[in-house]
C-alpha positions as CSV (number, residue, x, y, z in Angstrom):
1,M,28.2,-49.6,25.9
2,F,26.4,-47.0,24.3
3,P,27.0,-44.8,27.3
4,K,30.6,-45.0,27.8
5,R,31.6,-44.6,24.0
6,L,29.7,-41.4,24.6
7,Q,31.4,-40.2,27.1
8,R,34.7,-41.1,25.3
9,I,33.7,-39.4,22.7
10,I,32.7,-36.0,24.6
11,K,35.9,-36.7,26.7
12,Y,38.2,-36.4,23.8
13,L,36.5,-33.5,22.3
14,F,36.7,-32.0,25.5
15,Y,40.6,-32.4,25.4
16,S,40.8,-31.4,21.8
17,G,39.2,-28.3,22.1
18,L,41.0,-27.1,25.4
19,F,44.4,-28.4,23.7
20,G,43.3,-26.6,20.4
21,G,42.2,-23.5,22.2
22,T,44.9,-23.0,24.6
23,F,47.3,-23.4,21.3
24,Y,45.6,-20.9,19.5
25,L,45.7,-18.3,22.6
26,V,49.3,-18.8,22.1
27,V,49.7,-19.0,18.6
28,K,47.6,-15.3,18.5
29,Q,49.2,-13.3,21.8
30,G,52.8,-15.2,21.3
31,I,54.5,-17.3,24.0
32,K,55.7,-14.2,25.4
33,Q,53.3,-12.4,26.0
34,F,50.7,-15.5,26.9
35,I,53.2,-16.2,29.9
36,V,53.0,-12.5,30.8
37,N,49.5,-12.1,30.8
38,L,48.5,-14.9,33.1
39,P,48.3,-13.7,36.5
40,T,51.2,-14.7,39.0
41,I,48.9,-17.4,40.2
42,Y,48.5,-19.5,37.1
43,H,52.3,-19.6,37.3
44,S,53.1,-20.9,40.5
45,L,50.1,-23.5,40.2
46,F,51.6,-24.5,36.5
47,F,54.5,-25.0,38.2
48,I,53.1,-26.8,41.4
49,F,51.3,-29.6,39.0
50,L,54.8,-29.8,36.8
51,G,56.4,-30.8,40.2
52,I,54.4,-33.4,39.9
53,L,54.5,-34.5,36.9
54,L,58.4,-34.7,37.4
55,W,58.2,-36.7,40.5
56,G,56.1,-39.1,38.1
57,I,59.2,-39.4,35.9
58,N,61.9,-39.8,38.8
59,I,59.9,-42.8,39.8
60,H,59.2,-43.8,36.4
61,V,63.3,-43.9,35.8
62,L,64.2,-45.5,39.2
63,E,61.8,-48.1,38.7
64,H,63.5,-48.8,35.1
65,T,67.0,-49.2,36.3
66,N,65.5,-52.1,38.9
67,I,65.9,-49.2,41.9
68,D,62.6,-50.3,44.6
69,C,61.5,-46.4,44.9
70,T,59.0,-48.7,47.2
71,S,60.8,-50.2,49.6
72,L,63.3,-46.6,49.9
73,L,59.9,-44.2,50.1
74,A,58.4,-46.5,53.1
75,T,58.0,-44.7,56.8
76,N,58.9,-47.8,58.3
77,E,62.2,-48.3,59.7
78,S,62.8,-51.5,58.8
79,R,62.4,-51.1,54.9
80,P,62.6,-54.5,53.2
81,L,64.7,-54.8,50.6
82,R,61.9,-55.7,47.9
83,N,58.0,-54.7,49.2
84,Q,55.7,-57.0,47.3
85,N,53.0,-54.6,47.1
86,N,54.3,-53.1,43.8
87,N,51.4,-50.5,44.0
88,F,52.4,-48.4,46.8
89,I,54.4,-45.6,43.9
90,N,52.5,-45.9,41.2
91,Y,54.2,-43.8,38.5
92,H,50.6,-44.3,35.8
93,N,48.8,-42.9,38.9
94,I,51.1,-40.0,39.9
95,Y,51.5,-39.2,35.8
96,K,47.5,-38.8,36.0
97,L,46.9,-37.3,38.9
98,A,49.5,-34.3,37.5
99,Y,47.5,-35.1,34.5
100,G,44.2,-33.8,35.8
101,Y,45.4,-30.7,38.0
102,F,46.6,-29.3,34.3
103,V,43.5,-30.2,32.8
104,I,42.1,-28.0,36.2
105,L,44.6,-25.3,35.1
106,F,44.5,-24.9,31.7
107,T,40.4,-25.1,31.5
108,S,40.7,-22.2,33.9
109,V,43.4,-20.4,31.8
110,L,40.9,-20.5,29.2
111,I,37.9,-18.5,31.2
112,Y,40.1,-16.6,32.2
113,N,41.6,-15.5,28.7
114,Y,37.8,-15.2,27.5
115,C,36.7,-13.0,30.0
116,D,39.6,-10.9,30.0
117,T,38.3,-9.9,27.1
118,F,35.4,-8.4,28.3
119,Y,35.9,-7.4,32.3
120,E,38.1,-5.5,33.8
121,K,41.3,-7.5,35.4
122,S,39.8,-6.7,39.3
123,T,37.4,-9.2,38.1
124,T,39.2,-11.8,35.9
125,Q,41.6,-12.0,38.9
126,W,39.0,-14.0,41.2
127,I,39.2,-16.7,38.2
128,A,42.7,-17.6,39.0
129,I,42.0,-17.2,43.0
130,I,39.1,-19.0,42.5
131,T,41.1,-21.8,40.7
132,L,43.7,-21.6,43.4
133,I,41.2,-22.4,46.0
134,A,39.2,-25.4,43.3
135,S,43.5,-27.0,43.5
136,I,43.5,-26.7,47.3
137,Y,40.2,-28.5,47.7
138,A,41.4,-31.3,44.9
139,L,44.2,-32.3,46.9
140,L,42.5,-32.0,50.1
141,M,39.0,-33.8,49.3
142,P,38.1,-37.1,50.8
143,N,36.9,-38.3,47.4
144,K,38.3,-41.1,45.7
145,I,38.2,-39.1,42.9
146,L,41.8,-38.2,41.6
147,Y,43.5,-41.0,42.8
148,R,42.9,-40.6,46.7
149,K,45.9,-42.9,47.5
150,E,48.5,-40.2,46.1
151,R,47.1,-37.8,47.2
152,K,46.6,-38.4,51.0
153,K,50.6,-40.0,50.5
154,F,52.0,-36.4,50.0
155,L,48.9,-35.0,53.0
156,D,50.4,-37.3,55.4
157,A,54.2,-36.8,54.5
158,L,52.9,-33.2,55.0
159,V,51.9,-33.3,58.4
160,R,54.7,-35.5,59.5
161,I,57.1,-32.2,58.3
162,V,55.4,-29.8,59.6
163,T,54.8,-31.5,63.2
164,P,57.1,-29.7,65.9
165,T,58.9,-32.3,67.5
166,F,62.6,-33.2,68.1
167,K,62.2,-36.7,69.6
168,L,61.7,-38.7,66.4
169,E,64.6,-39.4,64.0
170,T,63.4,-38.3,60.5
171,A,62.6,-40.7,57.9
172,F,64.4,-41.1,54.6
173,C,60.7,-40.4,52.4
174,D,60.8,-37.2,54.9
175,V,63.6,-35.6,54.1
176,V,63.3,-36.3,50.6
177,M,59.5,-34.5,50.4
178,A,61.0,-31.9,52.6
179,D,63.8,-31.1,50.2
180,L,61.3,-31.0,47.3
181,I,59.6,-28.5,49.2
182,T,62.6,-26.2,50.0
183,S,62.8,-26.0,46.1
184,F,59.3,-24.4,45.3
185,S,59.3,-22.4,48.7
186,K,59.5,-19.2,46.0
187,V,56.6,-20.8,43.7
188,V,54.5,-20.6,46.9
189,G,55.9,-17.7,48.2
190,D,54.9,-16.4,44.5
191,I,51.3,-17.1,45.1
192,Y,51.2,-15.5,48.8
193,V,52.1,-12.1,47.5
194,A,49.8,-12.5,44.5
195,L,47.1,-12.8,47.4
196,A,48.0,-10.2,49.2
197,E,48.8,-7.8,47.1
198,I,45.0,-8.3,46.2
199,F,44.3,-7.9,50.1
200,L,45.9,-5.0,49.9
201,E,43.6,-3.2,46.9
202,V,40.5,-4.5,48.1
203,V,40.8,-4.9,52.2
204,V,43.2,-1.9,52.8
205,V,43.3,0.4,50.4
206,P,39.7,0.6,51.6
207,Y,40.0,0.9,54.8
208,A,42.6,3.3,54.7
209,D,40.5,5.8,52.5
210,K,37.8,5.6,54.9
211,K,39.6,6.0,57.8
212,Y,41.8,8.6,56.8
213,G,40.9,10.0,53.2
214,D,43.1,12.0,51.3
215,N,43.2,15.3,53.8
216,T,45.7,15.0,56.5
217,Y,49.3,15.2,55.7
218,A,52.1,14.2,57.8
219,V,55.5,16.0,57.4
220,D,57.1,14.4,54.5
221,G,54.1,16.0,52.2
222,R,52.0,12.3,52.2
223,S,49.3,11.6,53.5
224,Q,48.3,9.1,56.6
225,K,46.4,7.6,54.1
226,E,49.7,6.6,51.9
227,I,51.7,6.0,55.2
228,S,49.1,3.3,56.8
229,V,49.1,1.3,53.3
230,H,52.9,1.9,52.3
231,L,53.7,0.8,56.3
232,H,50.9,-2.4,55.2
233,H,52.9,-3.2,52.3
234,H,56.1,-3.7,54.1
235,I,54.1,-5.7,56.4
236,L,52.5,-8.0,54.3
237,L,54.9,-8.5,50.8
238,D,58.3,-7.6,52.7
239,L,58.2,-9.6,55.8
240,F,55.8,-12.2,55.6
241,G,56.8,-12.7,51.8
242,A,60.2,-12.9,53.1
243,I,59.0,-15.8,55.6
244,M,56.7,-17.6,53.8
245,I,59.4,-18.2,51.4
246,L,62.1,-19.1,54.7
247,V,59.6,-21.5,56.2
248,P,60.2,-24.4,54.2
249,Y,63.5,-24.9,54.9
250,L,63.2,-24.3,58.8
251,F,60.9,-27.3,58.8
252,R,63.9,-28.6,57.0
253,L,66.4,-27.1,59.7
254,R,63.7,-28.7,62.3
255,Q,64.3,-32.2,60.9
256,C,68.3,-32.2,60.8
257,V,67.8,-30.6,64.5
258,A,65.4,-33.6,65.1
259,D,68.4,-36.2,63.9
260,Y,71.1,-34.7,65.9
261,F,69.1,-35.5,69.4
262,T,67.9,-38.9,68.2
263,K,70.8,-40.2,65.2
264,A,73.0,-43.6,67.1
265,T,76.3,-43.0,66.5
266,K,78.3,-39.4,66.7
267,S,79.6,-39.3,63.2
268,Q,75.3,-39.3,62.3
269,R,74.9,-36.6,64.7
270,R,78.1,-34.5,63.4
271,K,76.4,-34.9,60.0
272,S,72.9,-33.9,61.3
273,L,74.0,-30.7,62.9
274,L,76.1,-29.9,60.0
275,N,73.2,-30.9,57.5
276,A,71.3,-27.9,59.6
277,I,74.1,-25.1,59.1
278,K,73.4,-25.1,55.7
279,Y,69.6,-24.6,55.7
280,G,70.5,-21.8,58.6
281,T,72.2,-20.7,55.8
282,S,69.0,-19.7,54.1
283,I,67.4,-17.6,57.3
284,P,70.2,-14.6,56.6
285,L,69.8,-14.9,52.9
286,Y,65.9,-14.6,53.2
287,I,66.0,-11.7,55.6
288,L,68.1,-9.9,53.7
289,S,66.1,-10.6,50.5
290,G,63.2,-9.0,52.3
291,Y,64.9,-6.3,53.9
292,Y,66.0,-4.8,50.5
293,S,62.7,-5.4,49.3
294,W,61.4,-3.2,52.0
295,I,64.4,-0.6,51.5
296,K,63.3,-0.7,47.5
297,S,59.9,0.1,48.4
298,D,60.6,3.2,50.5
299,I,63.3,4.2,47.7
300,K,60.1,4.1,45.2
301,N,57.6,6.3,47.4
302,T,60.6,8.7,48.5
303,S,60.2,12.1,46.4
304,D,63.2,14.3,48.8
305,K,65.9,13.7,46.9
306,E,68.1,14.6,50.0
307,L,67.0,11.2,51.3
308,L,68.1,9.4,48.4
309,D,71.3,9.5,48.7
310,P,72.0,8.3,51.8
311,M,69.4,5.0,51.4
312,Y,71.0,4.6,48.1
313,R,74.3,3.7,49.9
314,H,72.2,1.7,52.6
315,A,71.1,-0.4,50.2
316,K,74.0,-1.1,48.5
317,I,75.3,-2.6,51.8
318,V,72.1,-4.9,52.2
319,F,72.4,-6.1,48.7
320,T,76.5,-6.6,48.9
321,F,75.8,-8.7,52.3
322,W,72.8,-10.3,50.4
323,V,75.1,-11.6,47.6
324,I,77.7,-12.6,50.0
325,S,74.5,-15.2,51.9
326,S,73.9,-16.4,48.6
327,F,77.3,-17.1,47.9
328,I,78.0,-19.1,51.0
329,N,74.4,-20.5,51.0
330,S,74.9,-21.9,47.3
331,G,78.6,-23.0,47.8
332,Y,77.7,-25.0,50.6
333,S,74.9,-26.6,49.5
334,Y,76.6,-27.3,46.3
335,Y,79.6,-29.0,48.4
336,W,76.6,-30.7,50.2
337,D,74.7,-32.7,47.1
338,L,77.9,-33.9,45.8
339,Y,79.6,-35.3,49.2
340,N,76.6,-36.0,51.2
341,D,73.4,-36.3,49.6
342,W,75.3,-38.2,46.6
343,E,78.1,-39.9,48.0
344,L,81.0,-38.7,45.3
345,C,84.0,-37.1,45.4
346,K,85.1,-40.4,47.4
347,K,89.2,-40.7,48.2
348,K,90.6,-43.9,47.8
349,K,91.4,-45.6,51.2
350,H,94.2,-47.8,49.6
351,D,96.6,-48.0,46.5
352,D,94.5,-51.0,44.8
353,E,91.0,-49.3,45.5
354,K,90.1,-48.4,41.7
355,F,86.6,-46.1,40.8
356,P,86.3,-43.7,38.3
357,F,87.2,-40.4,38.9
358,L,85.6,-38.1,41.5
359,L,83.0,-40.5,41.9
360,R,82.6,-43.6,44.4
361,P,83.7,-47.3,44.4
362,I,79.8,-48.7,43.8
363,L,77.7,-46.9,41.2
364,H,73.9,-48.1,40.4
365,F,73.9,-46.0,37.0
366,S,76.8,-47.8,34.3
367,K,76.7,-44.3,32.6
368,H,79.9,-42.4,34.6
369,W,79.2,-39.6,32.3
370,M,75.7,-38.8,33.9
371,Y,77.5,-37.9,37.1
372,Y,80.0,-35.8,35.6
373,I,77.4,-34.3,33.8
374,V,74.6,-33.8,37.0
375,M,77.8,-32.4,39.0
376,I,78.0,-29.8,36.2
377,I,74.5,-28.7,36.0
378,D,74.4,-29.0,39.3
379,L,76.9,-26.2,40.1
380,I,75.5,-23.7,37.3
381,L,72.2,-24.5,38.7
382,R,72.9,-23.6,42.5
383,F,73.8,-20.2,40.9
384,T,71.5,-19.1,39.0
385,W,70.1,-16.8,41.1
386,F,73.5,-14.5,39.8
387,V,70.9,-13.7,36.6
388,D,69.2,-11.4,39.5
389,V,72.0,-9.7,39.4
390,F,72.6,-9.4,36.2
391,S,68.8,-8.1,35.3
392,I,69.8,-5.3,38.3
393,F,72.6,-3.8,36.5
394,Q,70.4,-3.8,32.9
395,L,69.0,-0.8,35.0
396,K,69.8,2.5,34.9
397,N,69.5,3.0,38.5
398,L,70.9,-0.5,40.1
399,F,68.5,-0.1,43.7
400,L,64.5,0.3,42.2
401,V,65.3,-2.4,39.4
402,D,61.6,-2.0,37.5
403,D,60.5,0.6,39.0
404,T,62.5,3.4,37.3
405,P,60.7,6.5,37.4
406,T,63.3,8.5,35.0
407,I,62.5,5.6,31.8
408,P,59.6,5.9,29.2
409,E,56.9,3.7,30.1
410,D,56.8,1.4,27.1
411,I,60.4,0.7,28.1
412,K,59.7,0.5,31.5
413,K,57.2,-2.2,30.6
414,M,59.2,-4.2,28.8
415,K,62.0,-3.9,31.6
416,I,59.1,-5.7,34.1
417,Q,58.1,-8.0,31.4
418,K,61.9,-9.0,30.9
419,L,62.2,-9.5,34.8
420,L,59.1,-11.2,35.4
421,L,60.2,-14.1,32.5
422,S,63.7,-14.5,33.7
423,R,62.3,-14.6,37.4
424,L,59.8,-17.6,35.9
425,L,63.0,-18.8,34.1
426,L,64.7,-19.5,37.6
427,R,61.6,-20.6,39.2
428,I,61.8,-23.5,36.5
429,L,65.3,-23.7,36.8
430,E,65.4,-24.9,40.5
431,I,62.4,-27.5,39.7
432,I,64.3,-28.9,37.3
433,R,67.6,-29.2,39.5
434,R,66.2,-30.4,41.8
435,W,64.5,-33.3,39.5
436,L,67.9,-34.1,38.7
437,W,69.2,-34.6,42.1
438,I,66.3,-36.6,43.4
439,F,67.4,-39.4,40.7
440,F,71.6,-39.1,42.4
441,R,69.9,-39.2,45.8
442,L,67.8,-42.4,45.6
443,E,70.5,-43.6,43.4
444,K,73.4,-43.4,47.0
445,E,70.6,-44.3,49.1
446,W,69.8,-47.6,47.0
447,V,73.4,-48.3,47.2
448,F,73.9,-47.5,50.8
449,T,71.2,-49.5,51.8
450,S,70.0,-52.6,49.6
451,S,72.0,-56.1,50.7
452,E,72.6,-56.7,47.4
453,Y,75.5,-53.4,47.3
454,R,76.5,-54.1,51.1
455,L,78.0,-57.4,50.3
456,L,79.8,-55.9,47.9
457,A,81.0,-53.2,50.0
């Protein structure tokens, strides 16, 4: 009895110290500076763990509105109306899993801030990397601790999503999971970019320095070392960075193509093809995004003023096409959310049919205003990328973004921090958008598949 009580006391003291230490850092540094000072890996891990928590809230709320998420998210095709195994999806365990990851994250944040006062950044950044490795291991480890069943469900779904097959129809649970992953693509991309920058600093730069030194110069006045490092920067960050963000959309595109070949009816195959086109619009978007970053990096590393003017014109053309691609992708995606994922904006089949304006004949949620509000919020959040456009035009040089060399260092630092905070805001808004999307996506699936509603239709 005493050991259990002692364990409880130690646990509460640890959690109190963790909360108190984090609160002290936020008060001391200020919330803005606290966020800015943390490495990108911490930001990304926080968003991923927040996604786990929000998924638990999704299941919790839907179960309490009498939507059986267990039957909806079962992997087999013959989904029962009610599953007797109420523990198949347990939101309490999902909450505890998110809580466990938050403990790992904020413990590491406290250690990082403590070591940051004594060691160089090049040393303390490895604390964030070790935390990332520990988090991945905590997900993959075979031990029963940290709710192995919940972790295994995610890993099994992940394996099915990345399996390159076109012969099997995609289960609904895998569709939801793949869509969730697309909303975290930029978060995962941020982790990759952070690791690639460290790799450049630790491996590429010393190797180029050893191979070339600073004595051999090319025609444009740059050393071969600088050219080599710049080329690796292009490949690792601009090229593979864009590919890393695009990969989750390609997984979802593969699912749509598989559904096109496996669906039973012509209308279902047509819908799968149109859905594949939606994810296909992400390909030019992220290719242009990576190419635009490539051009910005070239501009930053060019000192010849005669070369800058054509490079700026080229950047302006690429940027214009990026904006057009973003509008097409966001507009098509918003249309798909309303008309297909949520089945809203339905037309009346006959004059006697009555249902709320812009909704559908059968709704599960009794509050109609919720549908209207989420339609407006989804529209706004689908176009939040436009904040990036405004942040670009706040600077003197349109296409250098945070790299403009003609402004004072303090203003430059302020601009970089503002750009970072706006980027983090966009990440969290996309996570919130997907969180809201799940409520109504599962509600629509419940209405269209449960027998009690099919009898009414």
